N, C-alpha and C positions, 0 to 999 in steps of 0.2 A: 505494500500499500504505500502510494508517495505522500508526499507532503502536502496537506490541504491548505488553502489561504484561510487567512482569519475571518474574511468575511463568509466564504463559503462555509466554514465550521459555524459560525455564528447563525447562519441562514439554517443549517440543517437542525442546530439545536432549537431554535424558535419555531421551526415548522410545525404547524398544528397544534401549537400550545393553545390551550382554551383557558378562558378567565375562570377563576375560582367562583364558588358560590357566595352568596352574601347573607347577611344577618344583621338584624337591628342591634345596637349596643348604645348604653346610657352614654351621653355627652361626655361625661366624666372618664369614659374609658375609650373613647374615639381618637385621641391623639396619636398621630403618626400612621393612623390606618389609612386606606384608599376608600374614598367616597364611592359607592356604587350606584347612586341615583342623583338626579338633579335635587337641588334643595331650593325652595321657593319660600318667600317671607309670608309667614301666617299673620303678619300685621304690618301697619305702617309705622315707620320710624324716622322723626319722632311723629308721635300719635296726634299732636297739636302744635301750634306755633309756640315756641318756647324761647324763653330769655336766655342769652348766651353770658349774659353778666349780670352781677348785682347792681342794681340802681333804681331806675323809676320808669313805669310805663307810660307813655305820653302819647298825644296825638302830634305828628309833626306839624300840622298847621298852627297849633299854638307857640311854635318856637320860631316863627317868622323874624321875630326881633327876640335878641337877647341882650341882658338878662331878662328872664321871663319868670314871673312868679305863678305858681300854679298851686291850687287847693288839693290837699291829700284825702283821699277818699276810701282807701283801703289797702289791703296787702295780699300779695300772692307768693306762697312758697312751694318748693318742690314738694309735690304730693298733696297741696291743699291750695286750690285756685281762689281767686277773688270772685265771688259769685255776682258782684255788681257790674258796672260798666263805668268806663273813663269818658266823660263829657267835656265839652269845650272849657278851657281853664283848668282842668283837672289832671291828677296823676295818681298813680297807685304805686306803692313800694313793690319791689319785686326782687326775687332773687333767682340765681343762676338754676335753670332747669324748670322753672315755674311756668304754668300755662300763662300766655299773653291775655290780659283781660280783654273782654270785649269793648270795641271804641277806640282801643289804643293801636297803633302801628309803629311805635318806635320805642325803643330803650335808651334812656341816658344813663351812663354809667355813673355811680355815685361821686366818683372823684371830681365830676364836673358840675357838681350841685353843692347847695348849701340848704341845710334844713332848719326850720324854726318852728317846733311844734306843727301845727297843721299846715303850714305853708312850706313850699319848696322852691326855691330859686335856682333856675338852671342858668349856668353861667356860660357854657358852650354847646352850641347846638349841633347834633350829629346828622348825618344824612339821613333822610326818611327812610324808614324800614331798617335802620341800623341794630346790630346787636340781637338780632332774631334769628333763631333757626326755624326755618320754615316747616309746616307740617309735609313728612314725606320726603324732606331734603335728603335724608340717608337712602331709604328704600320705601317701596310702596308694597302694600300687601299684593302678593301672587307674583312679584318678580323674582325670577330666578337669577341667583347669585352665586351659587357653587355648583360646577358641573361634574359628573362622573370623572374619576379618574384624577381628582384632586388629593393630594397628600394633606390630612388633616393637620396643619401647622397650628400654631397658636392663634394666628390671624384669622384662619377659616374656622376654628372653635369659637372664637369671640363672635364671629359674624353669625355662625349658625345658632348660637345662643341669644343674640340680639334678635334673630328672625322668628324666635319662639319654640325652637326645637329641643326638646328634652332627650331625643334618641336620634341616631343616625343610621341608615344603611351602610354598611361597609363590607369590603372584599374578605373573605376569609384568608387569613395567612397561610401560604403555602407550607406545609412542613418540608423542612431539609434535613434529612438525616447525615450526620458527619462522623466518618469512621477513619481514624488513622490507623495505618498499618505498619508493622516492622518490630521485630525483636528488639531492637536498639532504642525504642522509646520508653520512656517513664513519664508519668504525669507530672505536671508543675507542682512544686513543693516537695516532690520525693527527691532522695538523693541518688543521681545516676551512678551506675556502676562503671567500672574503668572502660567499658566498650558501649556506653549508653549516653543518650542525649535526651533533653527535655522534649516533650511532645508540645510544641506551641502553636502549631498549625490550627488545630480543632477551635482554640479560643479566638484567633484572629478571625477566622472564617465565620465563626457563630456570630461574632460582633458585626461582620459586614452583612451577613444574612439578615439579622435583625434590623440594621440601617436601611435595608433595601425594601423592607417590608413582609419577609418570612419570618417563620418560627423554628429556630434552631433546634435540632434534637441531637445531642452529643452521644455518640455509641461508645465511646471510649476507644482502647487499642487493640487491635487484632495482631496476634503473632503470625510469624511466616510460616503458616500451616493451613493446608485447605480446611481443617476442622474448625480451627479457630475463625477464619474468615467466613466459613459457611455459618457458624453460630450468629456472628455479629451482623452479617448481611440479613440474615433471617429476621433480625429483630427491627429492621428498616421496612418491613412490609407494607405497611400502610402509609409511608411517607410519599409526599409527591415527587421529591427529588432525593436521590441519593448520591452523596459526593463522598468519594474515597480519597486518601491521600496516600500517595506513594504507591510502589509496586505495580504501576501500570505501563511499565516498559516492557522489554523482552528478555530480560535477565534470567538466570536460573531461579533465582528466588522471587521473580515478579509473577506472583499467583493471582492477581486481583483479577486481571482479564479473565484467564481460563476458569476461575470459580463463579465468575458472574455469568459467562455463558454457559456453564453447567446448569445454572439455576434458570436459565431461559433468556438471558439477554441478548438481543440483537446488536450486535456491534456494528456501529456506523463509521467511526474512524479512531484512530488512536495516534496520529502524528499530524501536527501543524507546523506551518511555515512561519514560526514566531519565535522570538528570543527575549526573555526566558519563557520556557514553557512548552518546548517541542512534543515531549511525550505526554500528551493528554488524551484521555479516552473517552469517547462518548457512545452511549448505546440507550437502549429502552428495554424494561423489563414489563411488557404490558402497557399501562398508563403511566408507570414510573420512568423518568428521565434519570440517567446515570452519567455523572461526570467523574472521572478518574483523573484527579489532579497531580502533578508532580510532587514529590516529597521535599524538595527544596522550599523553605519557606516563602521566599520572594517569588519564585516561581507559581507556587500555589496561590498566592494572594493576588497577583497579576492576572493569572488565568482567570480566577474568581471574578475579578474586577470586570475583565472582558468579556467572560461568557454567563457567569453564574447571577451577576446583576441584572443584566438585561432580560435574562430567563425569569427571574422573580419579578421584575416589574412588567413583563408582559401578563404573567399568572394573575397578578392583582389589577390588570388593567390600569396601570399608572401612566397618567400623561406626561411623559418626560419629554424635553427638548433634546436637540442635538448636544452630546455632552462633549464632543472635541472643540477645543479652541485655538486660536493662533496667537503665537508669542515671539518675540524676537530673541535669537540668542545672545548671550552676553559675552560669549567666548567662541572660537572655532570648533567644529564638530567633525570628526574623522568621517570617512565614506563608511556606508553600511553594506553588509553582505547580501547573501540570498535569502535572509528573513526577516519578516518585519520585528524591529527592536523596539521593544518598550523600555525605555532609559529612566530611571529615577531621577527626579529633578527638582529644583526648587523654582517655583513661579512668584513673581513679585509685581506690582506696579511701580513704574517710574515715576518721575516728577511731573511728568505731562500726562500721567493717567492711563500710558500703554502697558500692555503685558510685556514682562521680559522673562526669559527662563535660562536656568543654569543647569546643566547636567551634573550629577554628582561624580565626584572623581573616580570612585570604584562601583562597578556594575556588578559584582560577583553576587550570584542569585541566592547565596546563603546569609547574607548581611542584613539581619533584621533592624539594626541600629541605623542603616542607610535608608531602610524603608522608612522606618518612623521618623526621620529627620526629612522626608521628601513630602510634597503635598500635590506632585504631578507626575505624570510619565511622558517623556517627549517620545512621540511615535515616528522613529525613522522608517521611512518607506524601504522597499526592498531595492538594493543596489542604487540607494541615494548616494549622490556624489558628496564629498567633502564640502562643508559649508562654512563661511566666514562669519564672525560675529557681526550681529545685525541682521543676519539672514531670518526669513520667518520660517516657523515650523509648527507641525501640529502637536497639540498636548492633550492628555486626558486628565482631568482633575482627580484626585485620590479625596474623595469626599467621603469615604468610610471611616 
């Protein structure tokens, strides 16, 4: 099997993906979920003409000349309106958020007045209609303000609450089972033996899955035996996606592919023209999609960013814009080879507001410290020529 391009690999992974079902959840539990239905306002906001400031509700016609002395006839507070009306030569004390009394059409802020018992002197006249939030100025009943596919961030939650919704229909989080493989691995917090290393990949991947809208399920570590792999893989039977880490190549101890195929996985591909991450497996076991990621931490995380994140987003119907951006190199970059190269880098804004990007000095696929210090990946095209400082390149933000 030859090397598959990144675009072709992603297209195969996403082919035929169906959006997960939906359920209603309380508003307090909807944060970071993906909206499944359009959301329309159940009411009009503000529900009445309301004062935007503390001051006095007046008629603009009475302020043709200032100073103007007006007779105080009542008071309106938030949650308690003034039941009367404001007539010629009159005013009503009003506070922020209070309904505008009948007859009034303007609010004078209190700093521009002087009060003496029952009389109020307006020293400076505002424009007619000033300091009033008109009824429906934010939204009207029936207006659709949130569309399906919206990630429910704090702003969307605020708006949904303001529109009168106590529950929202959201997409089910796809379950992503994550399995590390290898006799050399121990869990974080345990002391590795002389020939062992800490299993870090599952925890980084779980955080990425959660950020993308999935529900990670850690299956632990499977040793390098068929029996151990079969037991762990069986535990992922009801997951939407199974992610294995390591053992997906063709070495004598790379058993993941054969075990998966023995369990009924239809192998689609296992080599991609990318760096890092060439030995990545993809197949299907019934409705379950299987991604076999490389064991090197950076390779695993970059493959997950390029392939797993879009898969989860499509499963939840997430409305995402194109992720790739363009930025100017701060230093020269060497020519690239025959695989698409995802280079860890730091992207920043310069004094003019433009994006600049600096590749990290080391691109070794085992260096988690370099990945943690990066916030983007330069995407170097296949056989791209050497580039000078100032040249534009494509970058993929590391937003996990």
